[in-house]
C-alpha positions as CSV (number, residue, x, y, z in Angstrom):
1,M,-6.8,-16.8,-5.6
2,S,-9.2,-19.1,-3.9
3,E,-11.6,-17.3,-1.6
4,D,-14.4,-18.4,0.9
5,L,-17.0,-16.0,2.1
6,W,-19.3,-17.1,4.5
7,T,-21.5,-16.0,7.5
8,P,-20.9,-17.9,10.7
9,H,-24.3,-17.3,12.4
10,A,-27.4,-15.2,11.6
11,P,-27.5,-12.1,13.9
12,S,-30.3,-12.2,16.6
13,N,-32.0,-9.1,15.0
14,P,-31.3,-9.5,11.2
15,E,-33.6,-6.8,10.0
16,A,-31.8,-4.2,12.1
17,S,-28.2,-5.3,11.5
18,V,-27.7,-6.1,7.9
19,P,-26.7,-2.5,6.6
20,G,-26.2,-3.1,2.8
21,E,-25.4,-5.7,0.2
22,G,-21.9,-6.6,-0.6
23,G,-20.3,-4.6,-3.5
24,G,-22.7,-1.7,-3.1
25,G,-25.3,-3.3,-5.1
26,G,-28.3,-2.0,-3.1
27,E,-29.1,1.1,-1.4
28,A,-27.4,1.6,2.0
29,A,-29.1,2.3,5.2
30,P,-28.4,5.9,6.2
31,G,-25.2,5.9,8.6
32,S,-24.6,2.1,8.1
33,V,-21.2,0.7,8.7
34,T,-19.0,-2.1,7.5
35,L,-16.4,-2.8,10.1
36,I,-13.4,-4.4,8.2
37,I,-11.0,-6.2,10.2
38,P,-8.1,-7.9,8.4
39,T,-6.7,-10.9,10.5
40,F,-3.6,-13.2,10.4
41,N,-3.4,-15.7,13.1
42,E,-5.5,-14.0,15.7
43,A,-7.4,-16.8,17.2
44,G,-6.8,-15.7,20.7
45,N,-8.3,-12.2,20.3
46,M,-11.7,-13.3,18.5
47,A,-13.9,-13.8,21.6
48,E,-12.7,-10.7,23.5
49,L,-13.0,-8.6,20.3
50,L,-16.3,-9.4,19.4
51,S,-17.6,-9.2,23.0
52,R,-16.4,-5.7,23.1
53,L,-17.8,-4.7,19.9
54,A,-21.2,-6.0,20.9
55,D,-20.9,-4.0,24.3
56,S,-19.8,-0.8,22.1
57,L,-21.8,-0.6,19.1
58,P,-25.4,0.9,19.8
59,A,-28.3,-0.8,18.5
60,R,-29.2,2.3,16.5
61,L,-26.0,2.0,14.1
62,P,-26.7,-0.4,11.3
63,C,-23.4,-2.4,11.3
64,E,-21.9,-5.6,10.0
65,V,-18.4,-7.0,10.9
66,L,-16.3,-8.5,8.0
67,F,-13.2,-10.1,8.7
68,V,-10.9,-10.7,5.8
69,D,-8.5,-13.5,7.0
70,D,-5.3,-14.7,5.9
71,S,-4.6,-17.0,8.7
72,T,-3.0,-20.4,8.9
73,D,-4.3,-21.3,12.3
74,D,-8.0,-21.6,13.6
75,T,-8.9,-18.1,13.5
76,P,-12.0,-18.6,11.2
77,A,-13.2,-21.4,13.7
78,A,-12.6,-19.2,16.8
79,I,-14.7,-16.5,14.8
80,E,-17.4,-18.7,14.4
81,K,-17.4,-19.8,18.0
82,A,-17.5,-16.2,19.2
83,A,-20.2,-15.0,16.7
84,L,-22.9,-16.7,18.5
85,D,-26.0,-14.6,19.4
86,L,-24.6,-11.2,18.2
87,P,-26.7,-8.2,17.4
88,F,-24.9,-7.6,14.1
89,R,-23.9,-9.7,11.2
90,V,-20.5,-11.3,11.1
91,C,-18.9,-12.4,7.8
92,V,-15.4,-14.0,7.0
93,L,-13.7,-13.8,3.7
94,H,-10.9,-16.3,3.9
95,R,-8.0,-15.9,1.3
96,E,-5.7,-18.7,0.5
97,R,-3.0,-16.1,-0.8
98,A,-2.5,-13.0,1.1
99,V,-1.9,-10.9,-1.9
100,G,-0.9,-7.2,-0.9
101,G,-0.8,-8.1,2.9
102,L,-3.0,-6.3,5.4
103,G,-3.5,-3.6,3.0
104,G,-4.6,-6.0,0.4
105,A,-7.3,-7.6,2.8
106,V,-8.7,-4.3,3.3
107,V,-9.1,-3.8,-0.2
108,E,-10.9,-6.9,-0.8
109,G,-13.2,-5.9,2.2
110,L,-13.8,-2.7,0.4
111,K,-15.0,-4.6,-2.7
112,L,-17.6,-6.2,-0.7
113,A,-18.9,-3.3,1.4
114,G,-22.1,-1.7,0.4
115,T,-22.7,0.8,3.4
116,D,-22.5,4.5,4.1
117,W,-19.2,4.2,6.1
118,I,-16.3,1.7,6.3
119,V,-14.3,1.5,9.4
120,V,-11.0,-0.3,9.4
121,M,-9.2,-1.5,12.7
122,D,-6.9,-4.3,13.8
123,A,-8.1,-7.4,15.6
124,D,-5.4,-7.3,18.4
125,L,-7.4,-4.8,20.5
126,Q,-4.9,-2.2,20.3
127,H,-7.5,-0.3,18.5
128,P,-10.4,0.3,21.2
129,P,-13.8,-0.9,19.8
130,H,-15.8,1.7,21.9
131,L,-14.2,4.4,19.5
132,V,-16.0,3.0,16.4
133,P,-19.4,4.7,17.0
134,E,-17.4,8.0,17.8
135,L,-15.4,8.0,14.5
136,V,-18.6,7.6,12.4
137,G,-20.3,10.4,14.6
138,E,-17.4,12.6,14.1
139,G,-17.7,12.2,10.4
140,E,-21.5,12.7,10.2
141,R,-21.2,15.9,12.6
142,T,-18.3,17.4,10.7
143,G,-19.2,16.2,6.9
144,A,-15.7,14.6,6.9
145,D,-15.0,11.9,4.1
146,L,-12.2,10.4,6.3
147,V,-12.0,10.3,10.1
148,V,-8.6,9.1,11.8
149,A,-8.0,7.8,15.1
150,S,-4.9,9.7,16.0
151,R,-2.3,9.0,18.8
152,Y,-0.6,12.5,18.2
153,I,-3.4,15.0,19.0
154,P,-4.3,16.1,22.4
155,G,-6.0,13.2,24.2
156,G,-4.3,10.5,22.2
157,S,-1.2,8.4,23.3
158,R,1.0,5.7,21.7
159,A,1.2,4.0,25.2
160,G,0.7,0.5,23.7
161,L,3.9,0.6,21.4
162,A,6.2,-1.8,22.9
163,G,9.8,-0.3,23.3
164,S,11.5,2.7,22.6
165,H,12.6,1.5,19.3
166,R,9.1,0.9,18.0
167,V,8.1,4.5,19.2
168,A,11.1,5.9,17.2
169,V,10.4,3.9,14.2
170,S,6.6,5.1,14.2
171,R,7.6,8.6,14.6
172,G,10.3,8.4,11.9
173,A,7.8,6.8,9.5
174,T,5.1,9.4,10.1
175,W,7.8,12.4,9.5
176,L,9.0,10.6,6.3
177,A,5.3,10.1,5.0
178,K,4.3,13.7,5.8
179,G,7.4,15.0,4.1
180,L,7.0,13.2,0.8
181,F,3.3,13.8,0.8
182,P,2.4,17.2,2.5
183,R,-0.8,18.1,0.4
184,A,-2.3,14.6,0.7
185,L,-1.7,14.1,4.3
186,R,-2.6,17.7,5.5
187,G,-4.8,17.4,8.6
188,I,-3.8,13.9,9.1
189,S,-1.3,14.0,12.2
190,D,-1.1,10.0,12.5
191,P,-0.8,8.8,8.7
192,M,0.5,5.3,10.3
193,S,-2.7,4.8,12.0
194,G,-4.5,1.6,11.2
195,F,-7.9,2.7,12.8
196,F,-10.1,5.0,10.8
197,A,-13.4,5.6,9.2
198,M,-14.1,6.6,5.4
199,R,-17.2,7.2,3.5
200,R,-17.5,4.3,1.2
201,P,-18.0,6.4,-2.0
202,A,-14.7,8.4,-1.2
203,A,-12.8,4.9,-1.1
204,T,-12.2,3.9,-4.7
205,A,-11.0,0.2,-4.5
206,D,-9.9,0.3,-8.2
207,V,-7.2,3.0,-7.7
208,L,-5.7,1.2,-4.8
209,K,-2.4,-0.7,-5.0
210,P,-1.4,-1.6,-1.3
211,L,1.8,-3.1,-0.4
212,G,2.0,-4.1,3.3
213,Y,0.0,-2.8,6.2
214,K,-0.2,1.2,6.0
215,I,-3.5,1.3,4.2
216,L,-4.6,4.4,5.5
217,L,-1.5,6.2,3.6
218,E,-2.6,4.3,0.4
219,L,-6.2,5.6,0.7
220,A,-5.2,9.3,1.7
221,V,-2.8,9.6,-1.3
222,R,-4.6,7.6,-4.0
223,C,-8.3,8.7,-3.0
224,R,-7.6,12.3,-1.8
225,P,-10.6,12.5,0.4
226,A,-12.1,16.1,0.4
227,K,-12.4,16.6,4.1
228,V,-10.6,15.0,6.9
229,A,-11.2,14.9,10.6
230,E,-9.6,13.2,13.7
231,V,-10.5,11.7,16.9
232,P,-7.8,11.1,19.5
233,F,-7.2,7.7,20.9
234,V,-5.0,5.8,23.3
235,F,-3.1,2.9,21.6
236,Q,-3.7,-0.1,23.8
237,D,-1.5,-3.1,24.7
238,R,-2.0,-6.0,22.4
239,Y,-4.6,-8.6,24.1
240,S,-3.1,-11.8,22.7
241,G,-0.5,-12.9,20.1
242,E,2.7,-11.2,18.8
243,S,3.1,-8.2,16.7
244,K,3.5,-8.7,12.8
245,S,5.8,-5.6,12.5
246,G,9.5,-6.4,11.7
247,A,12.4,-5.5,9.4
248,R,10.6,-7.1,6.3
249,E,7.4,-4.7,6.9
250,G,9.8,-2.0,7.2
251,L,11.3,-2.5,3.8
252,R,7.8,-3.1,2.5
253,F,6.8,0.3,3.8
254,L,9.7,2.1,2.2
255,A,8.9,0.3,-1.2
256,H,5.2,1.5,-0.6
257,L,6.3,5.2,-0.1
258,A,8.4,4.8,-3.3
259,A,5.7,3.5,-5.3
260,L,3.2,6.3,-4.1
261,R,5.7,8.9,-4.7
262,S,6.4,7.8,-8.4
263,A,2.7,7.3,-9.3
264,T,2.8,10.2,-11.9
265,P,5.1,10.1,-15.0
266,L,7.0,13.2,-14.1
267,A,7.9,11.6,-10.6
268,R,8.8,8.3,-12.3
269,M,11.1,10.1,-14.6
270,I,12.9,12.1,-11.8
271,G,13.1,8.9,-9.8
272,F,14.6,7.2,-12.9
273,G,17.1,10.0,-13.1
274,L,18.2,9.8,-9.6
275,I,18.4,5.9,-9.9
276,G,20.7,6.4,-12.9
277,L,23.0,8.7,-11.1
278,S,23.3,6.3,-8.2
279,G,24.5,3.6,-10.6
280,F,27.7,5.5,-11.0
281,V,28.8,4.1,-7.7
282,P,28.6,0.4,-8.6
283,N,30.0,1.3,-12.1
284,L,33.0,3.0,-10.8
285,F,33.6,0.3,-7.9
286,A,33.5,-2.5,-10.5
287,L,35.9,-0.5,-12.7
288,W,38.3,-0.1,-10.1
289,L,38.1,-3.9,-9.1
290,L,38.7,-5.1,-12.7
291,T,41.6,-2.8,-13.5
292,H,43.3,-3.4,-10.2
293,A,43.0,-7.1,-11.1
294,G,44.9,-6.6,-14.4
295,V,41.9,-6.3,-16.8
296,H,42.6,-3.9,-19.8
297,Y,40.7,-0.8,-19.2
298,L,38.4,-0.9,-22.5
299,P,36.8,-4.5,-21.5
300,A,36.8,-3.3,-18.0
301,E,34.7,-0.3,-18.8
302,I,32.3,-2.4,-20.7
303,A,32.0,-4.9,-17.9
304,A,31.7,-2.1,-15.1
305,N,28.9,-0.7,-17.1
306,Q,27.0,-3.7,-16.9
307,A,27.3,-3.6,-13.0
308,G,25.7,-0.1,-13.1
309,V,22.9,-1.5,-15.4
310,L,22.2,-4.3,-13.1
311,W,22.1,-1.9,-10.1
312,N,19.6,0.5,-11.8
313,F,17.5,-2.4,-12.9
314,V,17.1,-3.7,-9.3
315,L,16.1,-0.3,-8.0
316,I,13.8,0.7,-10.9
317,E,12.0,-2.8,-10.4
318,T,11.7,-2.3,-6.7
319,L,11.0,1.4,-6.5
320,L,9.3,2.5,-9.7
321,F,7.5,-0.3,-11.6
322,R,6.8,-2.8,-8.9
323,D,3.2,-3.1,-10.0
324,R,4.2,-3.7,-13.6
325,R,6.2,-6.6,-13.6
326,R,3.9,-9.6,-13.9
327,H,3.1,-9.4,-17.6
328,R,6.7,-10.2,-18.7
329,H,9.0,-12.8,-17.3
330,W,11.8,-11.4,-15.2
331,A,14.6,-12.7,-17.7
332,D,13.0,-10.8,-20.7
333,R,12.7,-7.6,-18.4
334,V,16.5,-7.9,-17.7
335,G,17.5,-8.4,-21.4
336,R,15.3,-5.6,-22.7
337,F,16.4,-3.2,-20.0
338,A,20.2,-4.0,-20.5
339,L,19.7,-3.6,-24.4
340,L,18.3,-0.2,-23.9
341,A,20.8,0.9,-21.4
342,N,23.8,0.0,-23.8
343,A,21.9,1.3,-26.8
344,D,21.9,4.6,-24.7
345,L,25.7,4.7,-25.2
346,L,25.9,3.9,-28.9
347,L,23.2,6.6,-29.5
348,R,24.8,9.3,-27.5
349,I,28.1,9.7,-29.7
350,P,26.1,10.2,-33.1
351,L,23.8,12.7,-31.4
352,I,26.9,14.8,-30.2
353,A,28.2,14.6,-33.7
354,L,24.9,15.7,-35.1
355,F,24.6,18.6,-32.7
356,V,27.9,19.8,-33.4
357,A,28.1,19.4,-37.2
358,R,24.5,20.6,-38.2
359,L,23.5,22.8,-35.4
360,G,27.1,24.2,-34.8
361,M,26.9,23.8,-31.2
362,E,30.2,23.6,-28.9
363,V,31.2,20.1,-27.7
364,L,30.1,20.7,-23.9
365,P,26.6,22.0,-24.7
366,A,26.2,19.4,-27.3
367,T,27.3,16.6,-24.9
368,A,24.7,18.0,-22.3
369,L,21.8,18.1,-24.8
370,A,22.6,14.6,-25.8
371,L,22.7,13.3,-22.4
372,V,19.2,14.9,-21.7
373,T,17.7,13.6,-25.1
374,T,19.1,10.0,-24.5
375,F,17.9,10.1,-21.0
376,V,14.3,11.0,-22.0
377,L,14.2,8.6,-24.8
378,R,15.6,5.8,-22.5
379,F,12.8,6.5,-19.8
380,A,10.3,6.4,-22.3
381,A,11.5,3.3,-24.1
382,T,11.9,1.6,-20.7
383,E,8.4,2.4,-19.6
384,A,7.0,1.2,-23.1
385,L,9.0,-1.7,-24.0
386,V,9.9,-3.3,-20.6
387,Y,7.1,-2.2,-18.2
388,L,4.2,-1.6,-20.6
389,P,1.1,-1.6,-18.4
390,R,-1.3,-4.3,-18.9
391,G,-4.7,-3.8,-20.0
392,T,-7.5,-3.9,-17.3
393,R,-8.7,-7.5,-16.8
394,T,-11.5,-8.8,-14.7
395,A,-10.1,-11.7,-12.6
396,R,-12.9,-14.2,-11.9
397,T,-12.5,-16.0,-8.7
398,G,-14.6,-19.0,-7.5
399,R,-16.3,-18.2,-4.3
400,T,-18.1,-20.6,-2.0
401,T,-20.8,-19.2,0.1
402,R,-22.2,-21.3,3.1
403,S,-24.3,-20.2,6.2
């Protein structure tokens, strides 16, 4: 992935405005802030956003603004033009490939930030810039590791959400996330918020695997901040441009929830079993189609089982092992998965016979035990032989710096 990190212009007061060296290499100034703003085709918002930030950020707050840009328009040029004579440092990291979407952009920013605090906000001015000092101040006052700007506490409002359907989707996504992660999201009334402050040491970039734009959910679940605080905010109308939300982002959000929920081996095993049970539906449907088409029931059973196998493979790829697919070609994964799924049938009958003949078990308990045994073996073999995690590799990317 080609990246280009650059500073449009030096700040008017550089000694007061550079809070820390990128990547955490030096000691950060107390209370210093890196404001991470992911952008995608936001050229029309840049002048107003930087102007409001200049009016909102107090001179005593050591701050820099880092845009992580995935744009295909002239957003970087708009940032350069708007960054003239600002009292804080402005940097741009332009990515040629938008890996991980908005969440991936924030993670790239985290890797460069070396300040006490990071604040994440959108570029469309639906997140009011004047709340940035308040978020950091609330964290300093309460000792919180994470401070969330919430629409769902007294004083907050979701007024800027366009249309009743978006309000319903936002509320539904919030209830779903809090239902799936009651402990990790305790004290967070608005896990869908994209506006928050977090102490930099509490945000471990290496454990993050974002998918889509709900980076707060990713940080809260994977990093587990010890103490959380909230500040109310009124969600504003978009200043310029159009919303990036849509059906595709909704599907990515659901896949992200599944990936977070299946992060532990036990959760993956449970998910593996539930997906396996759901495979009976396409299996039986295919069997019905084939037998009604005049196919003999024995070859129909074999072919119908492959329909269930394919169903299971697609769901397991999408929901359980999405982040473990790149080390092996998809055709290799399909072949290995199908081989293990069909070997499960061949192994089960000898196991039942062994339990009955050697252990003196009745047929029904022997069958149940064989089902459990082959299920555990199949899960372990699938994880090890199809989705074996890759070793940690340090990717080297070329970066060009210019000022």
